[in-house]
TORNU-887439 format. One record per atom (N, C-alpha, C): x, y, z. Coordinates in steps of 0.05 Angstrom, whole numbers, padded with zeros to 5 digits, always signed. Each point is the difference from the previous one (the first is absolute). Example, Ala and Ser with C-alpha at 12.3 -4.5 7.8 and 13.67 -1.06 7.14 Angstrom:
2
+00264-00114+00156/-00018+00024+00000/+00018+00024+00000/-00007+00021-00014/+00016+00024+00001/-00015+00022+00014/
***
This chain:
240
+01785-02252+03533/-00022-00019-00016/+00014+00007-00024/+00003-00020-00015/+00010-00009-00025/-00024-00005-00022/+00003+00016-00025/-00025-00002-00018/+00017-00016-00028/-00015-00015-00011/+00007-00009-00022/-00001+00019-00018/+00017-00006-00032/-00001+00023-00019/-00029+00003-00006/-00017-00019-00002/-00027+00000-00015/-00022+00012+00022/+00008+00001+00027/-00017+00018+00020/+00008+00031-00002/+00026+00001-00012/+00015+00029+00007/-00013+00015-00026/-00006-00016-00022/-00011+00009-00028/-00033+00019+00007/-00012-00030+00012/-00026+00001+00006/-00011+00034+00013/+00023+00003+00025/-00008+00020+00020/+00009+00024-00009/+00021+00002-00019/+00003+00020-00024/-00022+00019-00014/-00010-00031-00014/-00029+00010-00016/-00020+00012+00013/-00008-00009+00027/-00017+00012+00010/+00006+00032+00015/+00022+00004+00006/+00001+00031+00007/+00002+00025-00024/+00010-00021-00025/-00004+00019-00027/-00029+00008-00001/-00016-00023+00002/-00035+00008-00003/-00011+00014+00015/+00008+00007+00032/-00008+00014+00013/+00008+00030+00001/+00024+00008-00013/+00006+00025-00005/+00013+00003+00016/+00028+00021-00007/+00019+00004+00019/-00008+00029+00015/-00021+00015-00007/-00005+00027+00009/-00019-00003+00024/-00007-00023+00011/-00024-00003+00014/-00023+00009-00002/-00010+00009-00025/-00027+00013-00008/-00012-00022-00005/-00028-00001+00010/-00017-00023-00002/-00021+00009-00030/-00001-00013-00018/-00021+00011-00028/-00022-00020+00007/-00026+00008-00009/-00020-00019-00002/-00004-00007-00025/+00002-00022-00006/-00002-00019-00029/-00031+00025-00015/+00004+00005-00023/-00024+00009-00014/+00003-00012-00029/-00022+00003-00010/-00005-00012-00027/+00002+00024-00021/+00016-00008-00019/+00008+00021-00016/-00025+00006-00030/-00005+00021-00002/-00016+00000-00025/+00013+00009-00026/-00006-00015-00019/+00017+00012-00027/-00010+00025-00010/+00015+00014-00007/-00012+00021-00014/+00006-00008-00027/-00028+00015-00016/+00000-00003-00029/+00019+00015-00013/+00007-00011-00020/+00026+00010-00018/-00012+00021-00014/+00023+00018-00010/-00013+00021-00018/+00000-00005-00025/-00026+00004-00009/+00000-00016-00026/+00012+00017-00020/+00009-00009-00024/+00019+00008-00021/-00017+00017-00021/+00010+00019-00015/-00021+00009-00017/-00010-00016-00023/-00027+00001-00003/-00008-00025-00023/-00016-00021+00013/+00011+00003+00030/-00017-00030+00008/-00017+00007+00021/-00017+00024-00004/-00021+00013+00013/-00022-00016-00024/-00019-00009+00014/-00022-00013-00016/-00019+00031-00002/-00009+00004-00033/-00015+00021+00000/-00030-00005+00004/-00020+00019+00005/-00021-00005+00005/-00019-00004-00022/-00018-00019+00003/-00021+00002-00022/-00014+00018-00007/-00012-00002-00018/-00020+00020-00007/-00020+00006+00020/-00016-00022+00008/-00018+00003+00019/+00016+00009+00033/+00024-00008+00006/+00010+00013+00020/+00000+00036+00000/+00018+00004-00024/+00003+00024-00006/-00023+00017+00001/-00026-00006-00011/-00024+00018+00001/-00010-00001+00033/+00009-00020+00017/-00011+00000+00024/+00016+00017+00016/+00029+00011-00007/+00012+00019+00007/-00004+00030-00002/-00016-00002-00026/+00001+00026-00013/-00018+00022+00029/+00012+00019-00007/-00009+00021+00025/-00011+00026-00014/-00023+00007+00007/-00008+00020-00013/+00006+00024+00008/+00004+00022-00025/+00018+00022+00003/-00019+00020+00015/+00018+00012+00020/-00022+00015+00018/-00004+00022-00019/-00031+00009+00011/-00012+00018-00014/+00012+00031+00007/-00004+00019-00018/+00009+00032+00005/-00016+00006+00021/-00001+00020+00016/-00012+00014+00022/-00016+00019-00018/-00026-00003+00008/-00015+00026-00016/+00001+00024+00013/+00001+00019-00014/+00004+00031+00007/-00022+00012+00013/+00004+00009+00020/-00020+00015+00024/-00019+00014-00025/-00021-00001+00007/-00021+00016-00014/-00020+00010+00017/-00002+00019+00008/-00014+00025+00021/-00028-00006-00006/-00017-00003+00020/-00027+00006-00008/-00013+00021-00015/-00022+00008-00011/-00008+00019-00010/-00001+00020+00025/+00008+00030-00004/+00004+00015+00021/-00029+00014+00002/-00012+00006+00021/-00026+00003+00009/+00001+00029+00023/-00014+00022-00011/+00000+00015+00019/-00012+00027-00006/-00007+00020+00022/-00020+00022-00018/+00016+00012-00026/-00024+00024-00012/+00010+00011-00020/+00029+00011+00004/+00012-00001-00020/+00027+00021+00004/+00022-00009+00014/-00002-00027+00015/+00017-00011+00017/+00029-00007-00019/+00019+00001+00014/+00024-00010-00004/+00006-00030+00000/+00011-00014-00020/+00005-00031+00001/+00027-00004+00015/+00003-00026+00008/+00025-00003+00018/+00024+00002-00016/-00003+00001-00029/+00019-00001-00019/+00015+00028+00001/-00018+00018+00012/+00007+00034+00006/+00024+00002+00016/-00002-00017+00017/+00026+00007+00023/+00013-00032+00000/-00002-00020-00006/+00013-00021+00007/+00006-00025-00030/+00022-00015-00002/-00002-00017-00017/-00005-00028+00012/-00002+00005+00032/+00007-00028+00005/-00029-00012+00013/-00002-00026-00007/-00029-00012+00007/+00009-00010+00031/-00031-00009+00008/+00001-00012+00024/+00016-00030+00010/+00002-00007+00020/+00015-00028+00003/-00022-00019-00005/-00004-00018-00018/-00031-00008+00003/-00002-00030+00010/+00020-00003+00014/-00001-00023+00020/-00009+00010+00030/+00003+00024+00002/-00011+00013+00021/-00031+00013+00005/-00009+00004-00027/-00031+00019-00003/-00015-00028-00003/-00023+00011+00012/-00028-00010+00000/-00014+00012-00013/-00025-00020-00019/-00016+00018-00016/-00027+00009+00013/-00008+00027-00006/-00015+00011+00016/-00029-00014+00005/-00010-00008-00029/-00026-00015+00000/-00020+00017+00008/+00000+00022-00009/-00025+00021+00009/+00006+00017+00027/-00010+00023-00008/-00001+00024+00018/-00023+00000+00012/-00002+00008+00027/-00020+00001+00021/+00002+00029+00027/+00027+00009-00008/+00003+00021+00017/+00025+00015-00008/+00003+00030+00009/+00026+00019+00003/+00003+00008+00015/+00031+00000+00005/+00014+00016+00018/+00022+00016-00006/-00008+00029+00013/+00014+00025-00001/+00026-00005+00019/+00028+00006-00014/+00025+00007+00018/+00014+00028-00009/+00018+00004+00022/+00020+00015-00010/+00028-00012+00000/+00025+00010-00017/+00018-00017-00001/+00019+00007+00025/-00006+00020+00021/+00008-00003+00025/+00029+00003+00007/+00014+00009-00018/+00032+00002-00001/+00012+00032-00001/+00021+00007-00010/+00001+00029+00001/-00025+00014-00012/-00004+00028+00003/-00019+00014-00010/+00009+00003-00025/-00021+00003-00024/+00003+00005-00025/-00011+00025-00012/+00023+00018-00011/-00008+00027-00010/-00001+00005-00028/+00015-00024-00018/+00005+00001-00021/-00029-00006-00020/+00002+00011-00020/-00015-00005-00019/+00005-00006-00029/+00026-00009-00009/+00009-00004-00023/-00002-00028-00010/-00004-00011-00020/+00000-00028-00005/+00022-00014+00007/+00028+00007-00006/+00019-00015+00003/+00010-00001+00039/-00012+00015+00016/+00006+00000+00024/-00023-00025+00010/-00027-00005-00010/-00016-00012+00000/+00008-00030-00006/+00007-00003-00023/+00012-00027-00004/+00020-00013+00013/+00018+00019+00011/+00025-00013+00014/-00014-00003+00033/-00021+00016+00002/-00011-00008+00033/-00015-00030-00005/-00016-00006-00022/-00006-00018-00005/+00014-00022-00003/+00020+00005-00011/+00022-00027+00000/+00010-00007+00027/+00006+00022+00014/+00011-00001+00028/-00022-00016+00019/-00024+00002-00004/-00016-00016+00014/-00002-00024-00012/-00005-00001-00022/-00006-00031-00011/+00035-00015+00013/+00021+00009-00001/+00019-00014+00010/+00005-00006+00030/-00012+00019+00014/-00007-00005+00031/-00018-00025+00005/-00017+00003-00017/-00024-00023-00004/+00015-00024-00007/+00010-00008-00016/+00008-00024-00012/+00021-00008+00007/+00031+00022+00011/+00019-00011+00007/+00004+00001+00031/-00013+00015+00013/+00002-00001+00029/-00023-00019+00015/-00022+00008-00010/-00025-00016+00012/-00005-00027-00020/+00019-00001-00018/-00010-00025-00017/-00027-00006-00008/-00015+00023-00009/-00026-00003-00013/+00010-00004-00031/-00025-00010-00009/+00005-00011-00030/-00002+00030-00020/-00006+00021+00009/+00001+00029-00013/-00006+00016+00019/-00001+00028-00014/-00011+00022+00016/-00037-00005+00011/-00001+00011+00023/-00016-00013+00014/-00034+00011-00007/+00004+00020-00013/-00032+00018-00007/-00001-00002-00028/-00027-00002-00004/-00006+00001-00029/-00002+00031-00012/-00003+00019+00009/-00002+00023-00007/+00017+00018+00020/+00009+00022-00017/+00020+00019+00015/-00011+00029-00011/-00004+00017+00018/-00004+00031-00005/+00020+00014+00011/+00011+00022-00027/+00023+00012+00012/-00008+00028+00000/+00014+00018+00011/-00005+00028+00013/-00010+00019-00023/+00007-00013-00022/-00019+00020-00028/-00019-00011-00002/-00016-00025+00013/-00024-00010-00010/+00000-00021-00021/+00027-00014-00005/-00001-00025-00023/-00008-00018+00013/-00015-00018-00009/-00009-00027+00006/+00017-00022-00014/+00011-00014+00013/+00023-00019-00008/-00001-00026+00008/-00003-00020-00023/-00004-00029+00008/+00027-00011+00012/+00001-00014+00032/+00017-00008+00009/-00004-00031-00009/-00005-00014+00023/-00005-00035-00007/-00022+00002-00021/+00003-00014-00016/-00032-00006-00015/-00017-00015+00012/-00021+00012-00002/-00026-00010+00011/-00011-00030-00006/+00016-00012-00014/-00008-00030-00002/+00010-00011+00025/+00021+00005+00013/+00011-00008+00023/-00008+00014+00028/-00001-00016+00019/-00006+00009+00028/+00023+00014+00006/-00003+00023+00017/+00018+00026+00006/+00010-00012+00024/+00022+00010+00020/+00010+00006+00018/+00007+00019+00015/-00028+00007+00009/-00005+00026+00018/-00010+00000+00024/-00020-00021+00004/-00013+00001+00022/+00006-00032+00017/+00007-00001+00019/+00010-00031+00008/-00026-00016+00010/+00006-00025-00021/-00019-00017+00010/-00026+00007-00014/+00000+00025-00023/-00028+00010-00003/+00004+00009-00031/+00014-00016-00011/+00008+00008-00029/-00019-00010-00015/-00011-00019-00001/-00021-00021-00025/-00023+00022-00004/+00001+00003-00029/-00020+00018-00008/-00006+00030+00009/+00030+00008+00009/-00002+00027+00007/+00025+00016-00010/-00019+00022-00015/+00020+00023-00013/+00014+00017+00016/+00027+00003-00007/+00013+00017+00016/+00009+00025-00016/-00011+00017+00008/+00004+00034-00012/+00023+00015+00023/+00015+00007-00009/+00027+00017+00017/+00000+00027-00011/+00002+00017+00014/+00012+00026-00005/+00029+00009+00004/+00014+00014-00013/+00029-00006+00009/+00007+00028+00018/+00008-00007+00025/+00003+00021+00013/-00002-00007+00034/+00010+00015+00016/-00006-00010+00031/-00021+00017+00014/-00024-00001+00000/-00023+00007+00009/-00006+00010+00032/+00018-00012+00011/+00004+00009+00030/+00023+00016+00004/+00008+00014-00015/+00023+00021-00009/-00016+00023-00016/-00008-00009-00026/-00009+00018-00018/-00028-00002-00010/-00018+00019-00012/-00025+00000-00010/+00012-00012-00028/-00029-00023-00005/-00001-00005-00035/-00004+00027-00017/+00004+00000-00025/-00006+00022-00017/-00025-00002-00007/-00010+00023-00012/-00025-00001-00011/-00005-00015-00023/+00020-00006-00015/+00005-00015-00023/-00002-00029+00007/+00007-00010+00023/+00002-00025+00009/-00021-00005+00009/-00021+00015+00016/-00026-00003+00004/-00019-00001-00018/+00006+00016-00021/-00021-00001-00025/+00001-00030-00008/+00026-00004-00005/+00004-00030-00020/-00006-00026+00022/+00001+00005+00023/-00009-00021+00019/-00029+00001-00002/-00017+00021-00004/-00025-00002+00001/-00011-00018-00030/+00015+00010-00018/-00013-00015-00028/+00009-00020-00003/+00023-00006+00017/+00009-00030-00006/-00016-00023+00024/-00009+00005+00013/-00013-00010+00024/-00035-00003-00017/-00010+00019-00009/-00024-00002-00013/+00010-00023-00022/+00022+00004-00018/+00004-00020-00022/-00003-00029+00006/+00015-00002+00025/+00004-00025+00008/-00025-00013+00011/-00017+00014+00015/-00022-00007+00012/-00022-00007-00025/-00001+00017-00021/-00023+00000-00021/+00010-00034-00016/+00027+00003-00004/+00006-00023-00015/+00003-00027+00013/+00000-00001+00026/+00002-00029+00017/-00025-00004+00021/-00017+00024-00002/-00024+00001+00015/+00004-00003+00025/+00022+00015+00017/+00001+00009+00024/-00017+00015+00011/-00011-00004+00020/-00014+00023+00016/+00021+00020+00021/-00015+00011+00001/+00014+00026+00015/+00009-00011+00029/-00014-00017+00016/+00005-00008+00022/+00024-00027-00002/+00007-00004-00029/+00025-00018-00004/+00022+00016-00002/-00005+00032+00003/+00033+00009-00009/+00012+00014+00027/+00022-00014+00008/+00015+00004+00022/+00019+00017+00002/+00012+00008+00024/+00030+00006-00002/+00018-00019+00019/+00024-00002-00005/+00015-00023+00013/-00006+00001+00030/+00001+00021+00012/-00004-00005+00028/-00033-00008+00010/-00013-00001-00020/-00026-00007+00010/+00001-00028-00008/+00020-00012-00009/+00003-00033-00004/+00020-00013+00025/+00022+00015+00006/+00017-00004+00015/+00020+00016+00020/+00015-00002+00014/+00013+00020+00021/+00022+00017-00013/-00009+00023-00009/+00021+00010-00016/-00014+00031+00003/+00023+00024-00009/-00017+00024-00003/+00004+00006-00025/+00006-00013-00020/-00009-00003-00028/-00033+00001-00007/-00007+00023-00014/+00019+00019-00017/+00006+00023+00007/+00001+00007+00027/+00008+00025+00011/-00019+00015+00011/+00002+00022+00021/-00021+00007+00010/-00010+00025-00019/+00015+00012-00022/-00014+00018-00014/-00014-00015-00024/+00000-00026-00006/-00011-00014-00026/-00023-00012+00013/-00002-00007+00023/-00018-00019+00012/-00029+00012+00000/+00001+00033+00015/-00029+00007-00005/-00007+00011-00026/+00013-00007-00021/-00006+00011-00030/-00017-00018-00009/+00016-00031+00004/-00020-00025-00007/-00019+00002+00015/+00002+00003+00019/-00031-00008+00015/-00022+00023-00009/+00013+00023-00006/-00024+00017-00009/-00005-00007-00029/+00013-00010-00012/-00009-00005-00029/-00025-00021+00006/+00007-00021+00015/-00024-00020+00001/-00027+00013+00012/+00004+00015+00020/-00021+00012+00013/-00016+00022-00022/+00009+00015-00009/-00012+00029-00016/-00002-00006-00031/-00002-00025+00000/-00008-00007-00031/+00016-00002-00018/+00028+00009+00008/+00022+00002-00019/+00006-00024-00019/-00009-00019+00011/+00005-00027-00017/-00028-00012-00007/-00019+00015-00005/-00022-00018-00004/+00003+00007-00031/
***
């Protein structure tokens, strides 16, 4: 078949439009990108727009101010052993006291009586409670060391973390030591009695609302050598 010169030109233009690679392209509409504005071509905001875009400067965080320390006569405030405050997002307000629970520490036995060892032990307990157990602070409100010092733990303005599911309105008093393996010192027992009597009078807690940890949950706390001492205080008039 012979083609005229005009037919040959039309056929060649058709092949060029189809493309020589055999790839089929789907036609798309192009979106024009805005050009880059030159300096000076950007319109300046009016006073009204500038005011609308003004962002208030962030307010500086308020420093933590601990509630007033509350405890029996001669007690050592929290500042005696630590400068760290509670993690405020993880503590709840106490909103009144209606019962008291006695504990032992329950780790390795404690025989030391010096201040530095007591401070270090309290910091160790606080770290375990906040870092490992992810609590907001040391779990107990008061701690009694082997020398009979009464020390503020968690401020009594906040609920403790010492009896599972029973922390509201419950003051936790802990004696340093493991009383499954040792006995409390006489200084500790004397300080425990005066501390309980002070708290009971201040918050009008009756004797029947003074517990040991094992009386509220499945645990050996406060140990076989402290449990009968607390029971005796309740029954022999030691807390009257």
